[in-house]
Structure formats: C-alpha cells, structure tokens
Rosetta silent file (secondary structure, phi, psi, omega in degrees, C-alpha in Angstrom):
SEQUENCE: MPHSAHSLADLLPQSEALKLSGMEFMQKILDGTNPGPPIGQTLGYTLHEVSDGRTVWRGAPEFDVTNPMGSVHGGWYGTLLDSAMACAVMTKIPKGSVYTTLEFKINILRSIPLGMQIDCIGTIDHVGRSTGVAHGEIRGLKDGKLYATGSTTCIIMQIV
SCORE:     score description
SCORE:     0.000 S_00000001
   1 L     0.000  141.757  178.416    7.332    6.019  -16.257 S_00000001
   2 L   -69.663  148.303  177.786    7.740    9.763  -16.649 S_00000001
   3 L   -70.372  135.622 -178.639    9.049   11.710  -13.684 S_00000001
   4 L   -86.415  145.733  177.711    6.269   13.551  -11.863 S_00000001
   5 L   -97.177   20.532 -179.280    6.467   17.281  -11.124 S_00000001
   6 L   -76.131  160.734  178.125    4.426   16.894   -7.936 S_00000001
   7 L  -138.822  178.288  178.018    5.566   18.184   -4.553 S_00000001
   8 H   -57.067  -26.355  179.194    4.568   17.918   -0.899 S_00000001
   9 H   -64.882  -19.497  179.854    2.083   20.717   -1.575 S_00000001
  10 H   -80.611  -12.625  179.400    0.075   18.213   -3.654 S_00000001
  11 L   -87.096  157.292  176.154   -0.576   16.019   -0.601 S_00000001
  12 L   -66.487  127.613  179.138   -3.397   16.564    1.867 S_00000001
  13 L   -58.338  144.471 -178.203   -2.021   18.710    4.738 S_00000001
  14 H   -57.366  -36.191 -179.843   -1.592   16.743    7.983 S_00000001
  15 H   -60.990  -34.495  177.532   -3.929   19.135    9.793 S_00000001
  16 H   -78.075  -39.771 -179.695   -6.711   18.151    7.358 S_00000001
  17 H   -61.971  -36.333 -178.068   -5.791   14.458    7.376 S_00000001
  18 L   -68.387  -14.506  177.423   -6.038   14.346   11.187 S_00000001
  19 L   -80.927   -8.527 -177.679   -9.714   15.360   10.938 S_00000001
  20 L  -110.168  147.698  168.377  -10.468   12.063    9.179 S_00000001
  21 L   -71.488  164.245  177.298  -10.483    8.519   10.448 S_00000001
  22 H   -58.872  -39.702  178.730   -8.112    6.206    8.609 S_00000001
  23 H   -63.663  -44.809  178.425  -11.074    4.609    6.820 S_00000001
  24 H   -60.773  -43.007  179.676  -12.387    8.011    5.705 S_00000001
  25 H   -59.660  -47.850 -178.740   -8.912    8.970    4.477 S_00000001
  26 H   -66.219  -39.432  178.076   -8.556    5.750    2.454 S_00000001
  27 H   -63.168  -34.437  179.176  -12.068    6.066    0.985 S_00000001
  28 H   -72.537  -26.448  171.248  -11.217    9.603   -0.170 S_00000001
  29 H   -70.013  -45.421 -177.847   -8.151    8.247   -1.983 S_00000001
  30 H   -60.710  -41.720 -177.902  -10.307    5.586   -3.633 S_00000001
  31 L   -85.869   -0.425  175.948  -12.941    8.081   -4.820 S_00000001
  32 L    88.670   -0.021  178.248  -10.304   10.572   -6.010 S_00000001
  33 L   -67.202  -44.492  176.956  -11.072   13.301   -3.445 S_00000001
  34 L  -104.707  149.167  178.026   -7.627   12.913   -1.840 S_00000001
  35 L   -68.714  147.790  174.153   -4.440   12.245   -3.787 S_00000001
  36 L   -77.847  174.371  179.823   -3.030    8.734   -3.716 S_00000001
  37 L   -68.290  131.278  179.723    0.498    8.021   -2.544 S_00000001
  38 H   -56.190  -30.681  179.364    3.083    9.392   -5.002 S_00000001
  39 H   -61.423  -30.787  177.615    5.047    6.119   -4.778 S_00000001
  40 H   -63.027  -41.796  177.511    2.101    4.389   -6.466 S_00000001
  41 H   -65.630  -42.222 -179.352    2.443    6.628   -9.503 S_00000001
  42 H   -62.530  -41.335 -174.234    6.192    6.065   -9.560 S_00000001
  43 H  -101.620   -0.094  171.822    5.894    2.269   -9.352 S_00000001
  44 L    82.635   41.591  174.474    2.692    1.776  -11.346 S_00000001
  45 E  -141.846  153.105 -178.512    0.008    0.775   -8.851 S_00000001
  46 E  -136.847  159.127  175.629   -3.215    2.325   -7.548 S_00000001
  47 E   -69.629  129.757 -176.450   -5.730    1.745   -4.804 S_00000001
  48 E  -112.069  -36.902 -179.883   -8.471   -0.533   -6.135 S_00000001
  49 E  -146.500  148.518  173.405  -10.617   -1.452   -3.082 S_00000001
  50 E  -137.452  132.183  170.828  -11.006   -0.380    0.554 S_00000001
  51 E  -146.323  177.163 -176.555  -13.014   -2.078    3.271 S_00000001
  52 L   -61.862  109.827  178.185  -12.787   -2.414    7.042 S_00000001
  53 L    79.819   15.147 -176.013   -9.334   -3.864    7.750 S_00000001
  54 E  -151.684  137.509  171.174   -8.543   -4.595    4.089 S_00000001
  55 E  -133.642  151.927  175.108   -7.110   -2.812    1.049 S_00000001
  56 E  -128.572  126.449  177.585   -6.470   -3.979   -2.501 S_00000001
  57 E  -113.527  142.000 -177.783   -3.927   -2.281   -4.744 S_00000001
  58 E  -123.855  141.084  178.317   -3.698   -3.084   -8.447 S_00000001
  59 E  -172.916 -177.412  177.549   -0.783   -2.645  -10.785 S_00000001
  60 L  -146.417  129.659  177.697    1.662   -4.177  -13.214 S_00000001
  61 L   -71.769  137.744  177.327    5.450   -4.076  -13.062 S_00000001
  62 L  -116.758  177.100 -174.667    7.110   -2.440  -16.067 S_00000001
  63 H   -54.021  -34.464 -177.545   10.719   -2.334  -17.245 S_00000001
  64 H   -61.558  -14.727 -178.266   11.542    0.637  -14.966 S_00000001
  65 H  -110.237   23.531  179.606   11.216   -1.607  -11.875 S_00000001
  66 E   -92.671  159.703  174.700   13.574   -4.380  -12.986 S_00000001
  67 L   -90.034 -179.839 -178.573   16.879   -5.401  -11.477 S_00000001
  68 L   -61.016  -18.371  178.899   20.088   -5.779  -13.549 S_00000001
  69 L   -88.491   -5.085  177.708   18.965   -9.284  -14.613 S_00000001
  70 L    90.858    3.921  176.143   15.728   -7.927  -16.100 S_00000001
  71 L  -100.417  165.930 -177.318   13.341   -9.426  -13.570 S_00000001
  72 E   -62.550  127.279 -178.987   11.092   -7.459  -11.195 S_00000001
  73 L   -64.921  142.226  178.745   13.164   -5.969   -8.370 S_00000001
  74 H   -58.461  -28.432  177.995   12.348   -7.221   -4.874 S_00000001
  75 H   -63.956  -28.461  177.244   11.779   -3.633   -3.784 S_00000001
  76 H   -66.702  -47.981  177.243    8.724   -3.459   -6.052 S_00000001
  77 H   -57.799  -47.281 -176.620    7.158   -6.442   -4.276 S_00000001
  78 H   -64.133  -43.409 -179.368    8.103   -4.972   -0.894 S_00000001
  79 H   -65.212  -43.452  179.615    6.797   -1.481   -1.592 S_00000001
  80 H   -63.847  -45.405  178.100    3.494   -2.785   -2.924 S_00000001
  81 H   -64.085  -39.853  177.846    3.034   -5.136    0.035 S_00000001
  82 H   -60.075  -43.937  178.222    3.983   -2.364    2.473 S_00000001
  83 H   -60.812  -48.781 -176.196    1.302   -0.105    0.953 S_00000001
  84 H   -65.498  -46.359 -176.432   -1.411   -2.767    1.074 S_00000001
  85 H   -70.039  -47.203 -177.964   -0.652   -4.045    4.572 S_00000001
  86 H   -66.750  -38.031  178.681   -0.046   -0.663    6.235 S_00000001
  87 H   -71.155  -26.711  172.221   -3.095    0.913    4.601 S_00000001
  88 H   -62.915  -42.650  175.106   -5.199   -2.015    5.836 S_00000001
  89 H   -61.388  -41.717 -177.985   -4.049   -0.998    9.329 S_00000001
  90 H   -57.951  -32.515 -179.802   -4.866    2.612    8.479 S_00000001
  91 L   -61.046  -15.090 -176.935   -8.535    1.715    7.904 S_00000001
  92 L  -106.590   -2.485 -177.104   -8.764    1.045   11.666 S_00000001
  93 L   -86.084  145.586 -177.001   -7.037    4.124   13.100 S_00000001
  94 L   -80.818  166.835  172.271   -9.163    6.858   14.686 S_00000001
  95 L   -53.832  146.229  177.388   -9.315   10.557   13.868 S_00000001
  96 L    82.906    5.573 -179.444   -6.342   12.440   15.278 S_00000001
  97 E  -121.037  157.182  173.449   -3.921    9.543   14.823 S_00000001
  98 E  -129.158  170.047  178.741   -1.154    8.658   12.388 S_00000001
  99 E  -146.056  163.317  170.885    0.707    5.440   11.740 S_00000001
 100 E  -155.500  158.605  179.107    3.898    4.214   10.147 S_00000001
 101 E   -72.985  128.789  172.704    5.518    0.889    9.386 S_00000001
 102 E   -87.379  -44.956  179.278    7.839   -0.394   12.116 S_00000001
 103 E  -158.677  154.240  171.121    8.938   -3.494   10.226 S_00000001
 104 E  -150.097  158.514 -178.884    7.836   -5.721    7.393 S_00000001
 105 E  -134.808  141.773  175.779    8.887   -8.985    5.826 S_00000001
 106 E  -129.117  154.572  172.441    8.216  -10.359    2.382 S_00000001
 107 E  -128.500  117.354  177.191    8.558  -13.735    0.706 S_00000001
 108 E   -91.338  120.310 -175.163    8.788  -13.762   -3.084 S_00000001
 109 L   -95.140  -33.483  177.535    7.446  -17.078   -4.336 S_00000001
 110 L  -157.541  158.282 -178.937    7.726  -16.596   -8.098 S_00000001
 111 L   -75.988  136.839  175.304    8.660  -13.892  -10.567 S_00000001
 112 L   -88.004  125.521  176.543    5.890  -11.670  -11.922 S_00000001
 113 L   -63.589  141.863  178.341    6.145  -11.274  -15.708 S_00000001
 114 L   -56.214  136.854  177.801    6.565   -7.663  -16.833 S_00000001
 115 L    83.404   -6.829 -178.404    3.242   -6.044  -17.685 S_00000001
 116 L   -79.113  127.760  177.895    1.136   -8.662  -15.885 S_00000001
 117 L   -69.911  135.091  177.517   -1.693   -7.168  -13.802 S_00000001
 118 E  -131.333  158.784  166.842   -1.667   -8.167  -10.142 S_00000001
 119 E  -112.510  136.723  174.943   -3.710   -7.480   -7.045 S_00000001
 120 E  -116.141  115.949 -173.769   -1.937   -6.896   -3.763 S_00000001
 121 E  -107.801  126.781  174.628   -4.251   -7.531   -0.825 S_00000001
 122 E  -112.382  133.423 -177.520   -3.521   -6.317    2.692 S_00000001
 123 E  -135.505  134.778 -179.346   -5.571   -7.657    5.621 S_00000001
 124 E   -74.492  149.904  169.686   -5.290   -6.810    9.309 S_00000001
 125 E  -105.524  -36.953 -179.200   -4.595   -9.420   11.963 S_00000001
 126 E  -161.575  137.840  170.239   -4.844   -7.040   14.936 S_00000001
 127 E  -136.596  121.925  177.787   -5.120   -3.305   15.497 S_00000001
 128 L  -117.086 -158.167 -178.776   -4.930   -1.854   19.002 S_00000001
 129 L   -69.199  -35.060 -173.277   -4.210    1.557   20.491 S_00000001
 130 L  -122.466  -13.028  178.665   -0.508    1.601   19.638 S_00000001
 131 E  -139.101  155.324  173.517    0.221   -1.190   17.159 S_00000001
 132 E  -135.133  141.159  179.014   -1.278   -2.839   14.134 S_00000001
 133 E  -124.779  135.352 -178.826   -0.317   -6.173   12.585 S_00000001
 134 E  -146.349  165.403  174.662   -1.297   -7.208    9.070 S_00000001
 135 E  -131.341  163.785 -178.105   -0.436   -9.666    6.314 S_00000001
 136 E  -149.511  166.255  176.289   -0.548   -9.416    2.559 S_00000001
 137 E  -150.179  148.554  173.368   -0.308  -11.291   -0.681 S_00000001
 138 E  -109.422  124.692 -179.359    0.305  -10.530   -4.321 S_00000001
 139 E  -126.903  144.669  174.517   -1.823  -12.559   -6.735 S_00000001
 140 E   -65.370  135.922 -177.579   -2.045  -12.574  -10.499 S_00000001
 141 L   -65.468  -42.242 -177.282   -5.251  -10.893  -11.611 S_00000001
 142 L   -92.438  -38.115 -175.619   -6.008  -13.456  -14.327 S_00000001
 143 L   -90.467  -14.494  179.212   -4.186  -16.588  -13.158 S_00000001
 144 L    69.455    1.688 -178.275   -4.939  -16.227   -9.413 S_00000001
 145 L   -68.659  147.802  176.248   -1.440  -17.541   -8.605 S_00000001
 146 E   -85.295  120.645 -177.866    0.280  -16.430   -5.412 S_00000001
 147 E  -103.579  -29.679  179.704    3.457  -14.488   -6.268 S_00000001
 148 E  -161.922  156.066  175.359    4.500  -13.084   -2.879 S_00000001
 149 E  -130.356  163.641  178.155    3.418  -12.805    0.737 S_00000001
 150 E  -156.900  167.134  173.497    4.242  -10.369    3.501 S_00000001
 151 E  -144.795  152.988 -177.494    3.652   -9.383    7.095 S_00000001
 152 E  -145.615  156.515  166.498    3.983   -6.062    8.900 S_00000001
 153 E  -125.312  129.154  178.274    3.869   -4.359   12.270 S_00000001
 154 E  -116.547  150.369  172.563    2.856   -0.684   12.343 S_00000001
 155 E   -99.358  139.338  178.596    2.999    1.844   15.160 S_00000001
 156 E  -114.305  128.769 -176.189   -0.083    3.984   15.769 S_00000001
 157 E  -126.828  129.608  176.028    0.424    7.415   17.361 S_00000001
 158 E   -83.593  126.300 -177.771   -2.237    9.797   18.616 S_00000001
 159 L   -99.069  -40.767 -178.939   -1.371   13.362   17.540 S_00000001
 160 L  -120.359    0.000    0.000   -4.403   15.327   18.779 S_00000001
C-alpha cells in the first residue's frame, strides 16, 4: 500500500468529537462525514456496518502485512480485531466521553490467504460507566469460516 501523506490535522478535532455520542461518531465514519482510522488505510480494511453494540470491518490482507514466512502477520489479526471490538464499545459511550483499549487477546485459528476478503465483527458483552467488554471474530466473506477470535476490555473516561 502506498504511504499516506495524511496528518493529525486530517482527523476530527477532539473538541468536535466530544459533541457526538460514540454511535453518532461511528455512523459519521460509515457515511463518510468523518474520516476513518488511518490504520485502516495502512492495513487495508474499512468500516462496513455499525449498529448498537456491534461493528463490522471488511478487508483483505495483502503482501505488505506478511511476516518473514509469507503468511499474514499476527499483528494484522490483532489490529483488525482491536478496531472491531473497541469500536463496538464506542457505539455505547455517551457524548463527552472517550475510550481506549486496556487489554485484548486474540486466538488465530487458521491462516487467511492473501487477498481473501474477510469480515471482522465486534460485539459488546457489557458497557458500563467506566469499562466496556467485547468479543470479536474474523470470518471469511465467501467461505464463512472462522479464522480468529478475540476479546477486549476498554476503559471509558468522561472528559466534559
């Protein structure tokens, strides 16, 4: 993938983001009003669906995300799962709050062939005032096979 010339100035300022609920923020990424996460462009995935407590990201690993053996690097699975699970939590946070991942775990079940389209689904288990817990899975778009699973805990912080 070509290197992007984007900068922090291309992201929505935090002062504007805090005026939106997490769901509103995610819907504005989906409809193109707000920019998506730059890591998605770097690693070849985009937001595909948003609903209450759930996000779906779609992408395909390319050669740039392989390890020295030529298979998809575990960091690609982890980054994609982190995006899906944490953004599922984000759909539940109120205006004036932010969140970040505290910890996450992934299990890679099988190798994804290069170029194969996948969906990565993140679904909440619990979201409270200060923490959110979610799980995720990566599935082949055409074969429906389960390629990886994950779980996360996020911290939610009220800013305003």
